[in-house]
C-alpha positions in Angstrom: 136.1 -56.9 -115.7 135.5 -61.1 -116.4 131.8 -62.1 -116.5 130.5 -64.7 -113.7 129.1 -68.1 -115.2 126.7 -68.1 -112.3 124.7 -65.5 -110.8 123.9 -65.4 -107.3 120.1 -66.5 -107.2 122.1 -69.7 -109.4 124.7 -70.2 -106.7 122.2 -69.9 -103.6 120.2 -72.4 -105.8 123.1 -74.8 -105.7 123.5 -74.6 -102.2 120.2 -75.1 -101.4 120.2 -78.4 -103.2 123.3 -79.2 -101.2 121.6 -78.3 -98.0 118.8 -80.3 -98.9 120.7 -83.9 -99.3 122.7 -83.6 -102.3 126.2 -84.8 -102.6 128.7 -82.3 -103.4 130.3 -84.7 -106.5 127.2 -84.9 -107.8 126.4 -81.2 -107.8 129.5 -80.8 -109.1 128.9 -82.8 -112.3 125.4 -81.7 -112.2 126.2 -77.8 -112.6 129.8 -78.5 -114.3 132.0 -77.2 -111.5 134.7 -78.4 -109.3 133.5 -79.0 -105.4 136.3 -77.0 -104.5 134.1 -74.1 -106.0 131.2 -75.6 -104.2 133.0 -75.1 -101.1 134.1 -71.9 -101.9 130.5 -70.8 -102.5 129.4 -72.2 -99.1 131.9 -70.2 -97.3 131.0 -67.4 -99.2 127.5 -67.7 -99.6 126.6 -70.1 -96.9 122.9 -69.1 -95.0 122.4 -65.6 -97.2 119.1 -65.5 -99.3 118.9 -63.7 -102.8 119.1 -60.7 -101.6 122.0 -60.5 -99.1 124.3 -62.3 -101.7 123.7 -59.2 -104.1 124.4 -57.0 -101.6 127.5 -58.8 -100.6 128.6 -58.7 -104.6 127.8 -54.9 -104.8 129.6 -54.3 -101.9 132.7 -56.1 -103.2 132.5 -54.4 -106.7 132.5 -50.8 -104.6 135.4 -51.9 -102.9 136.9 -52.8 -106.1 136.7 -49.6 -107.7 138.1 -47.8 -104.2 140.8 -49.7 -104.5 141.8 -48.8 -108.0 141.0 -45.2 -107.5 143.1 -45.4 -104.5 145.8 -47.2 -106.3 145.6 -44.4 -109.5 145.7 -41.5 -106.7 148.4 -42.7 -105.0 149.7 -43.1 -108.5 149.3 -39.8 -109.2 150.6 -38.7 -106.4 153.8 -40.3 -106.9 154.2 -39.0 -110.2 153.7 -35.7 -109.3 156.5 -35.9 -106.2 158.9 -36.9 -109.4 158.2 -33.6 -111.3 158.3 -31.7 -107.9 161.6 -29.9 -108.6 160.5 -29.4 -112.7 158.6 -25.9 -114.4 156.0 -27.2 -116.2 156.4 -24.2 -118.2 156.6 -24.3 -122.0 155.7 -27.4 -124.3 159.7 -28.4 -124.5 160.0 -28.9 -120.8 156.2 -30.7 -121.0 157.5 -33.4 -123.4 160.7 -33.8 -121.3 158.3 -34.2 -118.1 155.8 -36.7 -120.4 159.2 -38.7 -121.7 160.5 -38.8 -117.8 157.3 -40.4 -116.6 156.8 -43.0 -119.3 160.9 -43.8 -118.9 160.8 -44.0 -114.9 157.8 -44.8 -113.7 156.6 -46.7 -117.0 153.4 -44.9 -117.8 151.3 -44.5 -120.7 151.4 -41.6 -122.7 147.5 -40.6 -122.2 148.0 -40.9 -118.7 151.5 -38.9 -118.2 149.7 -36.3 -120.5 147.3 -36.1 -117.7 149.3 -35.9 -114.8 151.4 -33.3 -116.4 148.8 -31.4 -118.0 149.8 -31.6 -121.4 148.2 -32.3 -124.9 148.8 -35.4 -126.7 149.1 -33.2 -129.7 151.6 -31.2 -128.3 154.0 -33.9 -126.7 154.0 -35.7 -130.2 154.7 -32.7 -132.0 158.4 -32.4 -133.3 160.1 -29.0 -134.2 161.1 -28.6 -138.0 163.0 -25.7 -137.3 166.8 -25.6 -138.7 169.7 -26.4 -135.6 171.2 -22.6 -136.6 174.7 -24.4 -135.5 176.5 -21.6 -137.5 174.4 -18.7 -135.8 174.4 -20.4 -132.4 178.6 -20.5 -132.6 179.0 -17.0 -133.9 176.5 -15.7 -130.8 178.6 -17.7 -128.5 181.9 -16.3 -130.3 180.7 -12.8 -129.8 179.0 -13.2 -126.3 182.7 -14.3 -124.8 184.3 -11.2 -127.0 181.2 -8.7 -125.4 181.0 -10.3 -121.8 179.0 -7.3 -120.7 176.8 -7.4 -124.0 173.0 -8.3 -123.8 171.2 -10.1 -126.6 169.9 -6.6 -127.9 173.7 -5.5 -128.9 174.8 -8.9 -129.9 172.1 -8.7 -132.5 173.3 -5.3 -133.8 176.7 -6.8 -133.9 175.0 -9.7 -135.8 173.0 -7.5 -138.4 176.3 -5.7 -139.2 177.5 -8.8 -140.1 175.0 -9.5 -142.4 172.6 -11.7 -140.2 169.4 -11.5 -141.5 167.3 -13.1 -138.0 165.3 -10.5 -135.9 165.5 -9.9 -132.9 163.2 -12.5 -131.0 164.9 -14.9 -132.9 168.8 -13.9 -131.4 166.7 -13.4 -128.0 165.4 -16.8 -128.2 168.9 -18.7 -129.2 170.8 -16.3 -126.3 168.3 -17.8 -123.6 168.9 -21.3 -124.8 172.4 -20.8 -124.7 172.5 -19.8 -121.4 174.4 -16.3 -121.9 172.2 -14.1 -120.1 174.8 -11.5 -118.3 175.0 -11.7 -114.6 174.4 -8.3 -112.8 176.8 -6.8 -110.7 175.4 -6.2 -107.0 176.3 -2.7 -106.1 178.6 -1.9 -103.8 177.1 -1.0 -100.1 178.4 2.5 -99.0 179.8 2.5 -95.4 177.4 4.9 -93.4 179.3 6.7 -90.5 182.2 5.5 -88.1 182.1 1.8 -87.4 185.0 1.8 -84.6 183.3 -0.2 -81.6 182.9 1.9 -78.2 185.4 1.5 -75.8 184.0 0.9 -72.4 186.5 0.8 -69.4 185.8 -2.3 -66.9 184.1 -1.2 -64.4 180.7 -0.7 -62.7 178.4 2.0 -63.9 180.6 2.6 -67.2 177.8 1.8 -69.4 174.1 1.0 -69.1 171.8 -0.2 -71.9 167.7 -0.1 -71.8 165.3 -1.2 -73.4 161.3 -2.5 -73.2 160.2 -6.3 -73.2 156.5 -6.9 -73.7 154.3 -9.8 -72.3 150.7 -10.1 -71.4 148.2 -11.3 -68.0 146.3 -14.3 -68.0 143.6 -12.2 -68.9 144.9 -11.1 -72.2 145.9 -7.4 -71.2 149.4 -6.5 -72.7 152.4 -5.2 -70.4 155.9 -3.9 -70.8 158.9 -4.1 -68.9 161.6 -1.8 -68.7 164.6 -3.7 -68.3 168.3 -1.6 -67.0 171.5 -3.5 -67.4 174.9 -2.6 -66.6 177.0 -3.7 -69.7 180.1 -4.2 -67.6 179.0 -5.9 -64.2 175.8 -8.0 -66.2 173.9 -6.7 -63.2 170.2 -6.0 -63.6 169.9 -2.2 -62.4 165.8 -2.3 -63.0 163.2 -4.2 -64.3 160.0 -2.0 -63.9 156.8 -3.5 -65.3 153.8 -1.6 -65.9 150.7 -1.2 -68.5 152.3 2.1 -69.9 155.5 3.6 -69.2 156.0 7.1 -70.8 159.2 9.2 -70.9 159.0 11.0 -68.0 157.9 7.4 -66.0 161.6 6.2 -67.6 163.2 9.7 -66.2 162.0 8.9 -62.9 163.1 5.1 -62.1 166.8 6.3 -63.9 166.8 8.7 -61.1 165.9 6.1 -58.5 168.5 3.9 -60.2 171.5 6.4 -60.0 170.4 7.1 -56.4 171.0 3.4 -55.5 174.0 2.9 -57.8 175.6 6.0 -58.7 175.7 7.8 -62.0 176.6 6.1 -65.5 179.1 7.3 -68.1 176.8 6.3 -70.6 173.3 5.2 -71.6 172.2 3.1 -74.6 169.4 2.9 -75.9 167.2 2.3 -79.5 165.0 5.3 -80.7 162.1 4.5 -78.9 159.7 7.4 -78.7 160.2 7.0 -74.5 164.0 7.7 -75.2 163.8 10.7 -77.6 161.1 12.7 -76.1 161.8 16.3 -74.5 161.3 14.5 -70.9 164.7 13.2 -71.4 166.5 15.3 -73.5 165.9 17.5 -70.2 166.5 14.9 -68.0 169.9 13.9 -69.9 170.9 18.0 -69.6 170.3 18.2 -66.0 172.0 14.9 -65.0 175.1 15.3 -67.2 174.5 12.0 -69.1 176.0 11.0 -72.3 172.7 9.1 -74.0 173.9 7.2 -77.2 171.3 6.0 -80.0 171.9 2.9 -81.6 171.6 2.9 -85.6 167.8 2.2 -86.6 167.6 -1.3 -87.5 170.7 -2.3 -85.5 169.7 -3.8 -82.3 173.0 -6.1 -82.3 174.6 -2.3 -81.1 172.7 -3.0 -78.4 173.5 -6.7 -77.4 174.0 -6.9 -73.5 170.5 -5.8 -72.8 169.1 -7.7 -76.0 170.6 -10.8 -74.6 169.4 -9.9 -70.8 165.8 -9.5 -72.9 166.0 -13.2 -74.3 167.2 -14.6 -71.1 163.8 -13.1 -69.6 161.9 -14.2 -71.7 163.3 -18.0 -71.8 163.7 -18.0 -68.1 160.5 -16.6 -67.0 158.2 -14.7 -69.1 157.6 -18.3 -71.0 157.3 -20.3 -67.6 155.3 -18.0 -65.9 151.4 -16.9 -65.7 151.1 -13.6 -64.6 147.3 -12.5 -63.2 147.8 -9.0 -62.5 150.3 -6.1 -62.2 150.9 -6.7 -58.6 151.6 -10.2 -59.1 154.0 -9.6 -62.4 155.6 -7.2 -59.8 156.4 -9.2 -57.4 157.6 -12.5 -59.7 159.8 -10.1 -62.1 161.7 -8.7 -59.0 162.3 -12.4 -57.3 163.7 -13.3 -60.6 165.8 -10.1 -61.0 167.1 -11.1 -57.2 167.9 -14.2 -58.4 169.8 -13.1 -61.4 172.0 -10.9 -59.9 172.7 -13.2 -56.6 172.3 -16.4 -57.2 172.4 -17.0 -61.4 176.1 -17.8 -62.4 177.1 -16.0 -65.8 179.5 -17.2 -68.4 180.7 -14.0 -69.7 181.9 -13.6 -66.0 183.4 -16.3 -65.4 180.0 -18.4 -64.1 180.3 -15.6 -61.2 176.9 -13.7 -60.7 176.4 -10.5 -61.6 176.2 -9.3 -57.9 179.5 -11.1 -56.9 181.2 -9.8 -59.9 180.6 -6.0 -59.4 181.5 -6.3 -55.4 185.1 -7.6 -56.4 186.1 -4.4 -58.2 188.8 -2.7 -56.4 188.1 1.1 -55.1 189.5 2.7 -57.9 187.7 0.0 -60.1 190.9 -0.9 -62.2 190.9 -4.6 -62.5 189.4 -7.8 -60.4 190.6 -9.5 -57.4 192.3 -12.7 -57.8 189.5 -14.7 -60.2 190.3 -18.6 -58.8 190.5 -16.9 -55.1 187.0 -14.9 -56.1 185.5 -17.9 -57.5 186.4 -20.2 -54.5 185.0 -17.9 -52.0 181.6 -17.8 -53.6 179.1 -20.3 -54.2 179.1 -20.3 -57.9 179.9 -23.3 -59.8 183.6 -23.6 -61.1 183.6 -22.3 -64.9 184.4 -25.3 -67.2 187.5 -25.6 -68.8 188.6 -22.9 -71.2 186.5 -20.0 -70.1 188.6 -16.8 -69.9 188.0 -13.9 -67.4 186.6 -10.7 -68.4 189.2 -8.4 -70.2 189.8 -5.0 -69.2 188.2 -3.4 -72.1 185.0 -4.5 -73.3 184.4 -3.5 -76.7 180.9 -3.0 -78.0 178.6 -1.2 -80.3 
C-alpha cells in the first residue's frame, strides 16, 4: 500500500490554519499540495480532531482489508465452481486442474495450487517415463481380440510373447487406455405367472382394501381402513380408529357385505390384519376368494392405492382432526361426497354411485352413456374420454 505524505496530525494542523483565516492558495504553496487536495481534506476531515481522524483512517484500512478478503473468497468460490465436476484424485488430475485455473481465470500458480490443494513441486513435475507406444498398441490389439479378457489375462498373453513388464505396469496402461471390461447385468428370471386378473364389469366383482395412516391435532396417530369396489370405484367403507385388528376387519367386512352384497374377490397386501387366523376363518366361512399381492408390489393393488392418494390429497392433508369422533364425522362426509358428488375420470366423469346404479339387472353392460351423463349432475367428460370397457384388466 502506498504510504501517505501527510499524517492525520499534519492534515488537521493544515485545516486549523485554514480555519484561522489563511488563504487556500497560500496554504497550498506552503505545504506543496494542490488546492483540490486541501478541499478534499476539508471534506473528509473537516470538524474532526486528531483522534477522530485516526479512528476514521483505521476504519478505512480495515474496510479495505475486508473488501480484499471478500474479493479473494469470491474468487476462490468461482474457482471451485470451475472444478465442481472434477475429481481431484491423483497428481495428473491436480496438474490439469491447476492449468485449467491458470488458463481460464488467470490465477497464479501459487493461488491455483492453494485452491486445488496440490504441492507446487507436484504440479511442476514432468514424467520421465517412456511413452510405451508399442506396448500400448499391442495391449489394445489383444483387448480387441479378447473382448472379455481383463488385464490379468492380457498380462499372461503379453508375458507369453516375451514382454518383461510386471502386472502393475500392465494394469496402469490398461486403465489409461480405457480397456475395462463392461460387466453384463444378470437376467432377471420371471417368478410366477404374469397374466392379468380379468374382472367382469359389474359391482362386487372385486374389492380392494388397504390402510392409510394419519394423526390427530395432539400428535396421536390413527389408521383408516379403506375398502373400494374396483369396478364402480365406490368407497364401500372408510373406518378410522386408533387400532384395527384382524377381527375388526372381519366384522367391518361382514357389515359391508350385508349392505352391498358379497364380492367375488378381495385383494390386499400381506399385512398382519389380512393374514391372521381370524381373516382366514372369515374367508372360509363366507366363501370369499382372498388374493394377496406380491410382496413389495403395491401397483398390483392399484385401485385402492389410487383412492388412498385422492384421500390423502383432498382430505387428510387439508383437514385437522381433533379426536376420533371428529375424524369419523369428517371422513364419513368426505366419503359420501366422493361417492355421490365427485366426478370420476375413469367412469366417464360420472360419480361412482351413479355409475353403479345404472348397471342392468344382470350386470352385463351400462345403459346408454350419453343419456346417463345427461340425466345426472356430473359434468360432461372432456373430448376423447372413452367409456369403461366391458372387462377391466388388473393385477
